[in-house]
Structures are given as C-alpha cells and as structure tokens.
N, C-alpha and C positions, 0 to 999 in steps of 0.2 A: 507128283503131283499136287501142288496145294493149290485150293481156292478159299480168298476172304476177303474179305472188307477192307479199303485201303487205309492208311492211315494217314497223315499227315507226312509224315517223312518220304512218302511214299509221289509223293507231286511231283516233282522235277523230274521223275523217270516216266512218268506218266503224261507230263505236257512232252517228254522227245518221241515218245509214246506218237503223240497228238503231232506233233509235229513230221514225224517219218510219213506217219499214213496220210494226215489231210494238209498236203504239203500247198496246196494253191490257195489256203487261207490266209488271209494278210497276216500281219504281226498285230496290227490294233486290232481285230478280230479274236484271233487266239489269248491275247493279254484280257480284253472284254470277258471272254467266255472261261478263264481260271480267276480274273480277280471275283465275277459277281455271278457267275453261276455255279462252277465245278463246286464242290465236296465231296469229300472221301465217304462220310458219310452214303453217298448213294451212289458210290461208285466200290466194283468189285476185279478182285485178280485175279489171274492165275500166275504160279512162280513155281520153275524151276532151279532146284538147288539155291533156293533165296533171291532168285531174280526175275525180277518183272516180268510175262513172255507175252501176256492178253489184258486187256483193259477194256472194263465196261463201265459204260455210268445210265443210272437208272432216274432219269430226272423226275422229279413229281410235279405232278399239273395236276388241276381240277375238272372235272369234264361231266356235262351234263349230256346224259344218254336218256332216251325214253321219258323226260320230263323230271328225270333224277338225277343231282346232283352227288358224284361220286370222286373217289381222291384214285387218282391211276398214275401210273409212270411213263415216259417216255425214253426208251433205246435209243442210247446214241452214241458216239465214238467208240464204236468197236473196232479195235484194233490189236494188232500184232507184230511181233518183229518180226523181220521178214525169217531171219534162222528157227524159228519154233511155229512158222505156218505150217497147214496139216498135222499139227502132233495133237489132234484131237481137245485140246484150249477150250478154245471157243465150245463144244460141245461139254464138256464138263461146266463152264461156266454156266450155258444155259439151262441144263441140269437144277446147279445150283442155286439159280434163282428165281427157275420154275418151283421148285421146292418150297423154296420162304417166300413166295407172295401168293403159292397156293394156301400155303397154310395162313397167312393172315386176311385170306377170302379175298384175295383181289378179283374182280372180276375179268379185268382183260386188261391188254400191256399193247404199246403202238409202239413200232418203230419205222424208221424213215430208210428206207434199202436203198443203195448203190445198184448192186446186185440181187432182184426179186431173187434167183434160184437156189442163192445161200441160203435165203430163210424159208422158204417152202414146206420141206423136210422137218422143220421147230415146229409146224403147226399156224405160222402166218398167210394171211391172205389179204388181198385186196381191197379196201376198200373205201380210196379216194384218190380221186385222179384232179390234178390242175390244169383248168382251159388258160388257153396263153390264145393271147389275139396279137398278130402283128401287119406292120403295114406301114407306109408310106407318114408320115406325121404330121401331113396338111391333109390328110384323108379326114381330119376326127374335128374337121372346123365346127363348129356351133354357132348358131344363133343363142344368146342366153339373154336371162333376167336382168341382170348383172342386181339381185338384191342379195347376192352373198357377198363377205367380205373373205377372204384369205388371208389368215396368219398362219405365218412359218412356227415352229416349232423346236427348238433347239434344246442345248444341253444347259444352257441358260435359262429355261422357258420354267416361269413360276410353278410348284406348287400345283396353287390352284387349276391351271391348266391342264398338268398329269391327271389329276383329280376328274374332271370337268369330264373328259377324252375316255379313262376308266370308265364314267358310268355310264356316257355315249354308249361305249362300246355294246356292254355288257346289256342294257339295252335297247339296241337295235340288235345285237344278235339273236337274242332270246326273240326277238315278234319276226326275225327273217330265216334261221335257221332252227330244222327238228333237233339236232345235235348240234356243239360247238365247246370247245373249249372257253372256261369261266376263266377271266383273267383278273386278277387283283392290281392294286394301282405295281407294287414290285414288278410283277409279272409286263405293266403294261411301259412303266420303266425300263426294265431290261431288255423288251422285244425294240424301244427306240435307241437303245445303248448301241446294240449290236447291229442295225440299219445305220446307225452315225457313223460307228466300227468301220464300213463298208463305205461310209465317204457318201452316204446318204440321205437321203433330205425328206421332211416329213414337213404337213403344212394341212389344218384345218380350216371348214369350211365355218365362218359366222351370219347369223342373221335374227338378227333384234337380240342380241346376247348369250344365244344360244348352237350350240353345235348342231351342226346341220348334216356333218359330216368330213372325212380325210383320207389323204392317201399317203403310202410310204415310196420313196420312189430314189432311182439312184441311177446316174451316167454311165453307160457302158461304152467307149468309146463314142461311133455316134448315133447310138442307139440309147434313149430313154427309157428304161424300164419299171412302172410301176410297179410294185412289186406283192401291195396290199391296198384297197379301195372299201369304203364304207359308205354309204348313203341314205339319205332317207324316200325319198323321192326320185323321180324321171327328170326333176328339174335340177337337185344335184348334180344326178350324172353327168350330166351335158356340161355345167358348172367344171366338173374334172376333166373331161375331154374338151371344155374351151382350152382348160390349164396347160393339160400335154400340147394342145395344139398348137397356144402361143410359144414352144418350144421349136418350132419345125425348123429357122434359118437357125438351128444347134443344133439339134442332133433330127436328120432329117428322117431317122425311123424311132419305129414307138416301141414294145412292146408292155403290151395288159394281162397282166395275173388274175385271172376274170373269173368269178365263181357262176358271173349271171350272163354267159357272152352271147345269146341269141338276147336278151334286154339290151345290151351293150350294142347290138348289129342292129336294131330297130332305130337307132338313133344315129347312124352312121350313113352320110349320101351317098354313098355306092357300097354297102358292101361286100362286094366282089371285088373289093382292092383290097378286103382285109384278109388275110391267114389265118386261119384257126387252127390250132394244134389244142392235144391231147395229152399230159405229161403223167404217167405213171407219179403219184406222190408218197402215199401213204398205204400200210399196213399195219393188221390188227392180230394180236391173236389171244383165244380166250385160258383165262389161268386155271380160275375154278366154275366149272361148269353150273354150279347150284347158285353161286352167287350170281353169275354172268345168266341165268334165265331165272333170277328173281326178279331184276330190272324189269325185266319183260313181259306183254299181255299175254302173247302165244296163246295160253289154254283157253283163252277169251275170242280166239280166228276161229278154233276149228270147229268143224260141224258132230266130230263123232271121236268116242277112241283112238288114239294112235299109239304104237308101243313101237317108241324109236331108241334103238341101239346108237351109243355115242363111242365112236374108236376114236382114244388119242395114245399114240403111240410112243409120246413124249412125257405125259404125267398121267401115269397111271390111276390115281385115283377119280380120273374123270371117267374112267371107262365102266359103264353101268347104262341098265336101260331105263329109259326115259316115259312115263308111262303118264301120256299128254291125255287129259280131260279136261270138260267145260270145268268143270268143277276146280282143277287145282292138276301138279304136278306130282307125280309121285315114282321114287326112285327103289329101283333094286338093284342087287348084284348084274352081272354082263348074263343074256342067258349065249350059252355056249354051243346050244340048238339054233333054232331058227326061229323060235316062237319069239318074232319079233314081225314087222309091217316094212321096218325103214332100218335100216344100217346104215350111218351116216358119219363119214371124217370132220373132226370137229374142227377142223379149218374151213369146212365152206359157211359156220354159221356168222363167223364173222362181217365178210360178203353179206349174205343174205338179212343178215338183221339192221346191219349200216344202211342199205339201200342200192348196196352198190352195184349189183346184179340181180335182175327182175327175176317174176317165179320160173317164165319161158326159160333165161340163163342157164339159172340153178336148174332146171332138169337138166340142159345137157352137161351140165358135171359130172354128169354120169359114172366116171371115174373115182367119182369122190362118195358113191353110194351106192346101195342095192336094195331092193323092192321085193317085196313078197305083194303086192298090191299094189295095183293101178290107180284105183278107185281110191287106197292111202297116200299114195305117194300124190296126186294132187291134189286131196286136203292139204296135206302139208305145204305146198308149196305156194296154196293160194293163201297162208297165214302173210302170207311178203307183199302181198299185194297192195303196194300202199305208197306213196312218192314220200322221198325224202332228201333230204338237203343237209349235207354235214360245213362245218366251219373249222380246220386246222391250218394254223399257216404259222405255225413255231418249226422252227427248224433247228434249238439246240433244248 
C-alpha cells in the first residue's frame, strides 16, 4: 500500500469517491467544495496497484485556544471505495498524517465524525455539542423595539459588507467565547458560498450604520433552520427570533442551532413549547503533547507536584512521564514501573482542556486512567474546574 499527498491529476477520482460516500450532498455544494476549498496539497490518499482506495482532506484553520492563536487542521472527507473498506488503509493514513503533523509540532486536530466509535481507537474524543431548539414557529413571537434594519446578504453583496461581517464576527466571538475558530475574509466568504450552495440565506442587522448581529438560515420542507446566529445583546436576539417568527405562515416549524439555548429560552413566551436537543458535533485529537501542553497553564493550577504518565497507542513519541510542578512541566521517558501518580490515556485530555466534561465527569472516565494517589487525582481534575464555551461551526 502506498500513502502519499494527492496530485492535481487525482482530483476526478477523489470527486468520484466523495460522490459515492457523501451522496446526500447537492451538486451545487460539491461544486463549491471542489472549486473553492479542496486542495491536493491538503489531501492524503492511499493506493493499491496505483489505484486510489481512500482519501482524507486536512483543511487548514486558525483557532484561538486559551487566548493563543494557532494553526490547525480539520479532517474531513474520510472516504473509501467499498471494495477497499476494512483493508487497513484508514489506519495507515492516520499513522501517516499523525507522524507528519507531530513532526510539524501541531498541538491538535479536529474531526467531525459520523460514527464516533470509528475514531475513538485513534485517540479522538468529544469536545463540543450543538444545542438544537425546535418547535412551532408561532411560539417565537417577540415584541421588539424596531431599532434594527435587516439587510440580506447574497452572492452579489459588495466586498465592504463581507469585510464588515468578518470583522464583526471576530470581535463578537472573541468577546463571548473562550475557544473559537478565527475567520478571515476568505473563510467567511466560503461559509456564505457553502450556505448559498445549499439554497440558504443570510442577513445581518444594522443599527446606526453598524452591524449588530447576523443569521444564516435555510428552508427544509415545512421548517426554517437557523444554521448560525451571532448577536451583541438580548435586543438583537429578540429581533432575530421575531425575524424567524415572521415566517410562521410559510414554515410552521423552526429549528435553531444555538450555542446559548438557556438564554434563548428566557425570551420565549412559553419555553415548554420548545424541544431542546443535544447533538454531538466535534471531536479533537492531541497530536504533539508538548506543543499542546505548552498552550495551557495547567502548571499554574496544581497545588503540588503531579507525576503524570501519558499513554498514547498511536503516536509513540507522546508516551512519556510529565512531571507537573507549579514552576513548569518537565518530561522524562515513560516509567515502566509505577513511579507515577496518575497514568492517563491521551484521549481524555481534549475533553478536559476544551471544557467538554467537568472534573466530576472526568473522574467517572476511570477506564481512561489509573491512579496511585486519591489526593493527586483530585488535585489533577480540579485543574479543570473552570467554565469554558467554544465556537466552531465549520462543516468542511
């Protein structure tokens, strides 16, 4: 089996592979993806007898983690032709990209999984859910001050509008989220193009010439779906809810993908009329342990020295003894004896550091760690006793 980076001549085969595996995607979306986002430079393929069997795409993104801006990858489009499934090519590609990204000192990567069970053995773990509010559109009625003007966004919108939306996004996200995707103008434009390819719509709210919020939405039969919304304050949220309500004769049902469902529920006449669901959305994997821990301030959270053994079944270079001290992190070779306080599987770290699970929930994941000291394990998990919220709404 050969593993290599894709070349331009591979594109048609990779498109066929995409069409076979993701046949629910519209032709417009597929055209948008392969014309604007796909790059052979960011694609890895496996071959047997010079025939492509499997492909991965590693799309680049900038991400703010713990207040630090980093470059990372978002793994999408994991696909294999049916006759080659189960042949080990996915395992081989993961090993290939793990090795390459480890050497480039990448702290972590993201993945949106269809089947979470397929990727946990590779060290991926859940870091983010999406909250979905749904119900009758009439239940969203709001009294508003009518101080805002809704302005539609389209493919023909001027460059200045996209620039203003991008700036608004980055400033508002920074003020409201602890960890988040950083969008440049190209990212924001691509997100809009993706929305339009799926027959979606976008609009922003303006007050005194300044953007105060926006929403991306589309129609699915008798339902209006808000794919993304961002707002400055509760008055803007009420305006967005009223905007959706105004579609009640057109679409009797609504669905809102909401990062703050409790906040939204406070403005509904009767929250019991609304259904609230949780949808697992995103996984992450630590790639280079030292790079990852250098982004954190865990050493400032502990009360005393902790000897933390890291176990990584896929990236052997990450296996080590981390000595966490208030003055720093020190690394030694893995301790083959039991001269450690805690031995932890690396897959638990993303869920903890991204705030997906609480310290109490972490301690219930006992299949992922061992401890020789109750006091040390309590000290370790207490490091993560902080509230975090994350924004990530990229789909490719």
